[in-house]
C-alpha positions, 0 to 999 in steps of 0.5 A: 522516536518521534513518530507521525502519521499520513493518512490520504482521504477522500468520502471515508464515509462511516468508517472514518470514525472507527479508524480514527478510534483506532488510531487516537488509542494507538500505545506508543512507547515512552506515551509519545503523542502520534502526530498525524496530517490527513489529506483529503482530496475534497470529500464529498460526502459530509466528512468534516474532519472536526474530531482530529486529535489535537496537534494534527493538521488537515491538508485539503487539496483538489481530487485532481491533485492527487498522486499517489506518491507526490500526495505523500511527499506533500504530506510528510513536509507538514509533520513536526521538524525531527520527526524520525519515522513515518506511518502511512495508512489509509482511510479502510485500514483500522487498525487491530489493536492498541499496540499495532502501531508501536509493533510496527515500528520497534522494528527500527532498532535494527539499524538497516530497517528502512521500511516496514509493512505489516499484516493486512488481515481481510475484513468481516465481509470479505469474499474468499478472493479477497481473504486469499489474497492478504494470506498469500501476500500477508504470510505468519512470519516475520522476515527482514529483506536485503538485495541479497534475497532478490535472487530468492525472492524477485520482485517479491523482494521489494512487496510492500503497501502504504495501506499499513507502512512505516518509513525511517525519514531519514533513509526515505529523504535519502533515497528522493522521497517517493517518485511524483509521477507514477499511477501506483506503487509509490511504495514498491519503488521506494522499498526498491530504492532503498535495497538498491542503497544498501537498507533492508525492508522489513514486514512485522505480522503481528502489526495488523491492519484489517483491509480489504477489497470485494473487487468486481471483475472490471476491477481487477481489470483495471487495477492490473491495467495499472499495475502493467503501466507502472511497470512499464514506466518504471523499466528498472524496476523489472530489470533490477529484480526481474519480472512477476510472471512466477509471482502470478503463477505462485498466485494463481495456484495458492488461490485455487487451493485455497479455494478447493479446500473453503470455497470451490464455487468460487473457482469459476469466478478466480478463472475469470478474473485471473483472465481479466488480470492478465489482460488488463495488465498487457494491456498495461504493459503496451500503453505507449500504444493506445490511446488516450480515451483508452488508457483513461477507460481501463484504468482505476485511476483516472486522475492520472491520465489528466 
């Protein structure tokens, strides 16, 4: 199985050598070399990318040209012809061991599986709030989800994360690749379309990467504003899989229970963050009513607005 890897970068900083070392340490089945494409959106932190493995490509683009879906489509076109599986990751997701990618892609032995995501572990400096988010979204049990599971899982059925995920290239291309006009959620959009096409989405709990964010309250607001925009502009997604309200309530209950046991001093912060997320999401859902300057101010991905 010929496997490629794509990573978008922008100012990866001091974490880059560790990221690259973890990727180079990967042991793929049959000793096949992992070929990668790095798409750099105008880094200004001095990262030169001169130490890329042999055969890898660097594709520089302007920061203004970056799009979560369109950039990944472009990178995919630069992988060698005949690539069977493509792994997507991010510059801040550190693979946990040399077998992380081989475990992730092993699930493609099941011909129904079109895409898969791995388990994300909190970084060592993760706050209790950030640590809980990873525990909630990335459980200990692996699973394979089909469209039949949407009655039980709702919107969670098409959950994906391109911080550490892989796609069967033929299946990804069959549904048109990633959408090029989304502010975020390109991974969930593709997973939903794959499910609707009769394919399955897998989660592999023993394929792990360290990836978490210690967001401020304002960053939480902005991230959820963008999620609201994504949902407002993808009405088909909620019509097919249901709203995110029930899952959000389950998350809040889980978070408060976790903090009560492990870090009760963080509960006031969590409550403020919940309010910020809700306000941000509601404003995002109503984005068609707001002037451009206000949407740009609210958004985490300001480049999306031109």
